[in-house]
C-alpha positions as CSV (number, residue, x, y, z in Angstrom):
1,X,185.6,-93.5,165.3
2,X,186.1,-97.0,163.8
3,X,185.2,-99.8,166.3
4,X,188.0,-102.1,167.2
5,X,187.3,-105.8,166.6
6,X,188.0,-108.4,169.3
7,X,190.7,-110.2,167.2
8,X,193.2,-107.8,165.7
9,X,196.4,-108.3,163.7
10,X,199.5,-107.4,165.8
11,X,201.6,-105.2,163.6
12,X,205.2,-103.8,163.8
13,X,206.2,-100.8,161.9
14,X,209.8,-100.7,160.6
15,X,211.0,-97.1,160.2
16,X,209.6,-94.1,162.1
17,X,210.3,-91.5,159.5
18,X,207.9,-89.2,157.6
19,X,206.0,-91.9,155.7
20,X,205.4,-93.8,158.9
21,X,204.3,-90.7,160.7
22,X,202.0,-89.4,158.0
23,X,200.5,-92.8,157.0
24,X,201.3,-96.0,158.8
25,X,201.4,-95.3,162.5
26,X,198.0,-93.5,162.3
27,X,196.7,-96.4,160.2
28,X,197.6,-98.9,163.0
29,X,196.0,-96.6,165.6
30,X,192.7,-96.2,163.6
31,X,192.4,-99.7,162.0
32,X,189.4,-101.8,163.2
33,X,191.2,-105.1,162.9
34,X,194.9,-104.3,163.5
35,X,196.9,-102.8,166.4
36,X,200.3,-101.1,166.6
37,X,202.1,-103.8,168.5
38,X,205.7,-102.7,167.9
39,X,207.9,-100.0,166.3
40,X,211.5,-100.3,165.2
41,X,214.0,-97.6,164.3
42,X,217.8,-97.3,164.5
43,X,217.6,-93.7,165.6
44,X,217.0,-93.7,169.4
45,X,215.6,-90.2,169.6
46,X,213.1,-90.9,166.9
47,X,212.1,-94.2,168.4
48,X,211.5,-92.6,171.8
49,X,209.4,-89.8,170.4
50,X,207.2,-92.1,168.4
51,X,207.0,-94.5,171.3
52,X,205.8,-91.8,173.6
53,X,203.2,-90.6,171.0
54,X,201.7,-93.9,169.9
55,X,202.5,-96.2,172.9
56,X,203.1,-99.5,171.2
57,X,203.5,-102.5,173.4
58,X,207.1,-103.0,172.3
59,X,209.9,-100.8,171.0
60,X,213.0,-102.1,169.2
61,X,216.2,-100.5,168.0
62,X,217.2,-103.8,166.3
63,X,215.0,-105.2,163.5
64,X,216.1,-108.8,164.1
65,X,215.0,-108.5,167.7
66,X,211.6,-107.3,166.6
67,X,211.3,-110.2,164.2
68,X,212.2,-112.7,166.9
69,X,209.2,-111.6,169.0
70,X,206.7,-114.5,168.7
71,X,203.7,-112.2,169.4
72,X,204.4,-110.1,166.3
73,X,202.3,-111.2,163.3
74,X,203.0,-108.6,160.5
75,X,205.4,-105.9,159.6
76,X,204.9,-102.7,157.7
77,X,208.2,-101.9,155.8
78,X,208.2,-98.1,155.9
79,X,211.8,-97.4,154.9
80,X,213.7,-96.0,151.9
81,X,213.2,-97.9,148.6
82,X,216.7,-99.5,148.8
83,X,215.6,-101.4,152.0
84,X,212.2,-102.6,150.8
85,X,213.2,-106.0,149.4
86,X,215.9,-107.1,152.0
87,X,213.7,-106.0,154.9
88,X,210.6,-107.7,153.5
89,X,212.5,-110.9,152.9
90,X,213.8,-110.9,156.5
91,X,210.3,-110.5,157.8
92,X,208.9,-113.3,155.5
93,X,211.8,-115.7,156.5
94,X,210.9,-114.9,160.2
95,X,207.4,-116.0,159.6
96,X,205.7,-112.6,159.5
97,X,203.2,-111.2,157.0
98,X,204.3,-108.0,155.2
99,X,202.9,-104.7,154.0
100,X,205.7,-103.2,152.0
101,X,205.7,-99.6,150.8
102,X,205.8,-99.2,147.0
103,X,207.8,-99.8,144.9
104,X,208.7,-103.2,146.2
105,X,212.1,-102.9,144.4
106,X,214.1,-101.1,141.8
107,X,214.9,-104.0,139.6
108,X,213.1,-107.0,138.1
109,X,215.5,-109.4,139.8
110,X,214.8,-107.9,143.2
111,X,211.1,-108.4,142.7
112,X,211.7,-112.0,141.6
113,X,213.8,-112.7,144.7
114,X,211.0,-111.3,146.9
115,X,208.4,-113.4,145.1
116,X,210.6,-116.5,145.8
117,X,210.6,-115.5,149.5
118,X,206.9,-115.1,149.6
119,X,206.4,-118.6,148.0
120,X,208.7,-120.4,150.4
121,X,207.3,-118.6,153.5
122,X,203.6,-119.2,152.8
123,X,203.0,-115.7,154.2
124,X,201.0,-112.8,152.8
125,X,202.8,-109.9,151.2
126,X,200.9,-106.9,150.1
127,X,202.5,-103.9,148.2
128,X,201.6,-100.5,149.4
129,X,199.7,-99.3,146.3
130,X,197.2,-97.6,148.5
131,X,195.3,-96.1,145.5
132,X,193.6,-99.5,145.1
133,X,191.8,-98.7,148.3
134,X,190.4,-95.4,147.1
135,X,186.7,-96.3,147.4
136,X,185.8,-94.4,144.3
137,X,188.5,-96.1,142.2
138,X,187.2,-99.4,143.6
139,X,183.8,-98.5,142.2
140,X,185.3,-97.7,138.9
141,X,187.1,-101.0,138.8
142,X,183.9,-102.9,139.7
143,X,182.1,-101.2,136.8
144,X,184.9,-102.1,134.4
145,X,184.9,-105.7,135.7
146,X,181.1,-106.3,135.9
147,X,179.3,-103.9,133.5
148,X,181.6,-102.1,131.0
149,X,182.1,-105.0,128.6
150,X,185.1,-104.6,126.3
151,X,187.4,-101.8,127.2
152,X,188.5,-99.7,124.3
153,X,191.0,-97.2,125.7
154,X,192.4,-95.6,128.9
155,X,193.9,-92.2,129.2
156,X,195.5,-91.7,132.6
157,X,197.7,-88.9,134.0
158,X,199.7,-88.3,137.2
159,X,201.1,-84.8,137.3
160,X,202.9,-83.7,140.4
161,X,202.7,-80.0,141.1
162,X,205.2,-77.3,141.9
163,X,202.8,-76.3,144.7
164,X,202.4,-79.7,146.3
165,X,204.5,-78.9,149.3
166,X,202.8,-75.6,149.8
167,X,199.5,-77.5,150.0
168,X,200.7,-80.4,152.1
169,X,202.8,-78.4,154.5
170,X,199.6,-76.5,155.4
171,X,197.7,-79.7,156.4
172,X,200.3,-82.1,157.7
173,X,202.1,-81.8,161.1
174,X,205.8,-81.2,161.0
175,X,207.5,-84.6,160.8
176,X,209.8,-85.6,163.6
177,X,213.3,-86.1,162.2
178,X,216.6,-87.4,163.5
179,X,220.2,-86.8,162.6
180,X,220.8,-90.5,163.5
181,X,218.3,-91.8,160.9
182,X,219.7,-94.6,158.8
183,X,219.9,-93.7,155.2
184,X,220.9,-95.7,152.1
185,X,224.5,-95.4,150.9
186,X,223.6,-93.6,147.7
187,X,221.5,-90.5,147.1
188,X,218.1,-91.7,145.8
189,X,217.6,-88.4,144.0
190,X,220.9,-88.5,142.2
191,X,219.1,-89.8,139.1
192,X,215.9,-87.9,138.9
193,X,214.6,-89.9,136.0
194,X,214.7,-93.0,138.1
195,X,213.6,-91.3,141.3
196,X,210.5,-89.8,139.7
197,X,209.5,-93.0,137.9
198,X,209.8,-95.1,141.1
199,X,208.1,-92.5,143.3
200,X,205.3,-91.4,141.0
201,X,205.3,-93.7,137.9
202,X,204.7,-96.7,140.1
203,X,201.3,-95.2,141.1
204,X,200.3,-94.4,137.5
205,X,201.3,-97.9,136.2
206,X,199.5,-99.7,139.0
207,X,196.4,-97.7,138.6
208,X,196.4,-98.5,134.9
209,X,196.8,-102.2,135.7
210,X,194.1,-102.1,138.5
211,X,191.6,-100.8,136.0
212,X,192.6,-102.5,132.7
213,X,194.7,-105.6,133.6
214,X,198.0,-106.7,132.3
215,X,200.3,-104.3,130.3
216,X,202.1,-106.2,127.6
217,X,204.1,-103.5,125.8
218,X,204.9,-99.8,125.9
219,X,206.4,-97.1,123.6
220,X,207.6,-94.1,125.6
221,X,208.9,-90.6,125.0
222,X,210.5,-88.3,127.6
223,X,210.8,-84.5,127.4
224,X,213.0,-82.6,129.9
225,X,212.7,-78.9,130.0
226,X,213.1,-76.1,132.7
227,X,213.6,-78.8,135.4
228,X,210.4,-80.6,134.5
229,X,210.1,-84.2,133.2
230,X,207.2,-85.4,131.0
231,X,206.8,-89.0,130.0
232,X,204.1,-89.9,127.4
233,X,203.6,-93.7,127.2
234,X,201.7,-95.6,124.6
235,X,200.4,-98.7,126.4
236,X,199.2,-102.0,125.1
237,X,197.0,-104.2,127.4
238,X,196.6,-108.0,127.2
239,X,192.9,-107.4,126.7
240,X,193.5,-105.5,123.4
241,X,192.7,-102.1,125.0
242,X,195.0,-99.2,124.3
243,X,196.4,-96.7,126.8
244,X,198.1,-93.4,127.0
245,X,199.9,-92.6,130.3
246,X,201.1,-89.2,131.1
247,X,203.6,-88.8,134.0
248,X,204.7,-85.1,134.5
249,X,206.8,-83.8,137.3
250,X,206.1,-81.1,138.0
251,X,203.3,-79.2,136.3
252,X,203.0,-75.4,136.9
253,X,199.5,-75.7,138.3
254,X,197.6,-77.6,141.0
255,X,198.0,-81.3,141.4
256,X,196.5,-83.0,138.3
257,X,195.7,-86.7,138.4
258,X,192.9,-88.8,137.0
259,X,191.8,-90.9,134.0
260,X,189.3,-91.3,131.2
261,X,188.1,-94.8,130.4
262,X,186.0,-95.8,127.4
263,X,184.2,-99.1,127.1
264,X,181.5,-101.0,125.3
265,X,178.7,-100.2,127.8
266,X,179.8,-97.0,129.3
267,X,182.7,-94.7,130.3
268,X,184.4,-93.4,133.5
269,X,185.9,-90.0,134.1
270,X,187.9,-89.6,137.3
271,X,189.7,-86.8,139.2
272,X,192.1,-87.9,141.9
273,X,193.4,-85.6,144.6
274,X,196.8,-85.2,146.3
275,X,196.8,-88.3,148.6
276,X,197.6,-86.4,151.7
277,X,194.1,-84.8,151.5
278,X,192.7,-88.3,152.3
279,X,189.9,-87.5,149.9
280,X,188.4,-90.2,147.6
281,X,188.5,-89.5,143.9
282,X,185.6,-87.9,142.1
283,X,184.5,-90.6,139.7
284,X,181.6,-90.2,137.2
285,X,180.4,-93.6,135.9
286,X,178.3,-93.3,132.7
287,X,175.9,-96.2,131.9
288,X,175.1,-96.4,128.3
289,X,172.0,-98.7,128.8
290,X,170.0,-95.9,130.4
291,X,172.1,-92.8,129.7
292,X,172.7,-92.0,133.3
293,X,175.7,-91.2,135.4
294,X,176.5,-91.9,139.1
295,X,179.2,-90.6,141.4
296,X,180.0,-92.6,144.5
297,X,180.8,-90.4,147.5
298,X,183.6,-92.6,148.9
299,X,183.4,-90.7,152.2
300,X,186.2,-92.8,153.8
301,X,189.3,-91.7,152.0
302,X,191.9,-93.0,154.5
303,X,193.6,-95.2,151.9
304,X,196.5,-96.2,154.1
305,X,194.3,-97.4,157.0
306,X,192.0,-99.2,154.5
307,X,194.9,-101.1,152.9
308,X,196.1,-102.2,156.4
309,X,192.6,-103.4,157.2
310,X,192.6,-105.3,153.8
311,X,195.8,-107.1,154.7
312,X,194.5,-107.9,158.2
313,X,191.2,-109.3,156.7
314,X,193.2,-111.6,154.4
315,X,195.5,-112.8,157.2
316,X,192.9,-113.2,160.0
317,X,189.9,-114.3,157.9
318,X,191.3,-115.7,154.7
319,X,189.6,-113.0,152.7
320,X,190.7,-112.6,149.1
321,X,193.5,-110.0,148.8
322,X,192.2,-106.7,147.7
323,X,195.5,-105.0,147.4
324,X,198.5,-105.5,145.2
325,X,200.4,-108.8,145.6
326,X,204.1,-109.5,144.9
327,X,203.3,-110.3,141.2
328,X,201.5,-107.0,140.8
329,X,204.7,-105.4,142.3
330,X,206.9,-107.2,139.8
331,X,204.6,-106.2,136.9
332,X,204.9,-102.5,138.0
333,X,208.7,-102.8,138.0
334,X,208.7,-104.4,134.6
335,X,206.5,-101.6,133.2
336,X,208.8,-99.0,134.6
337,X,211.9,-100.7,133.2
338,X,210.3,-101.1,129.8
339,X,209.4,-97.3,129.8
340,X,213.0,-96.4,130.7
341,X,214.3,-98.7,127.9
342,X,211.8,-97.3,125.4
343,X,212.8,-93.8,126.2
344,X,216.4,-94.6,125.3
345,X,215.7,-96.7,122.2
346,X,212.6,-95.0,120.9
347,X,211.2,-98.4,120.1
348,X,208.3,-100.4,121.4
349,X,209.3,-102.6,124.3
350,X,207.6,-105.8,125.5
351,X,207.4,-106.2,129.2
352,X,208.2,-109.9,129.1
353,X,211.6,-109.1,127.5
354,X,213.0,-106.7,130.1
355,X,215.4,-107.2,133.0
356,X,217.5,-105.1,135.2
357,X,216.8,-101.9,137.1
358,X,214.6,-98.9,136.4
């Protein structure tokens, strides 16, 4: 059990659906430096059920009313993608800090509008790229930053599995649902290319950037067969390193995610697990100087709680932000837009040149 600190960030969760139930409500309950102060949902039955379970101090059916509460300090936006930007901007304009689920938006312009809201508000916005809080991936990033020297190449893959729900249904409680839940006007899964890229590609792109820095250009190919989608993406980094990103949905095997990273003074090989196992990656860091490897245990694999604690530490103590900021979120959108454009054209696409939606 994590010890609660005396001063804790008062957090409101917008949306009481599955992602809030599986990740964010528990994170607020477990965080050492944050509390679940309020919850908000338009579905009264869902709001009542989650209120009875988690016992926040306040419950709201109206988002504006929650934002008007002077005791509320931060909001977790745990809604459908279409609501991420408008709900985050509302919170920022109301003087609240924000942890917004990824992706922060579906277009470059949405991301830029959010960045403008962050700037004028002076508040902290962190994007929910929770893999940055995998302690083993943090160890890999530290090795790249402090010891690896020049990076030669990254090969990274994120391959969702046809068996992922068989696995997750066995370990997760049944989500509480409501027929009154508010849903976006369109079907997010109507365009599977876009849906898979936003849901899964955003993780792959952000992990690549977390490890190797800015992506400047991509050249992508897409193969669609038997209901499966496979993107192979040649990636150029500002550092001069090369990358190969593999996004496949869904492989006919177990969940398959990880990377190989080659540098001047060593290498890293990583295996990442389905995030709902709450298990840190297995990362082997090889040091060329003494021909030895080490594998950090990363026993605390609750990435969602750790990212909330990171936000709270920044807000309460002025600590440097460990998570993804709004500029990281925009960079992810630009990379996904560039991949989509390259698939259509077959050409190399520079990220700085793209606009529009994924």
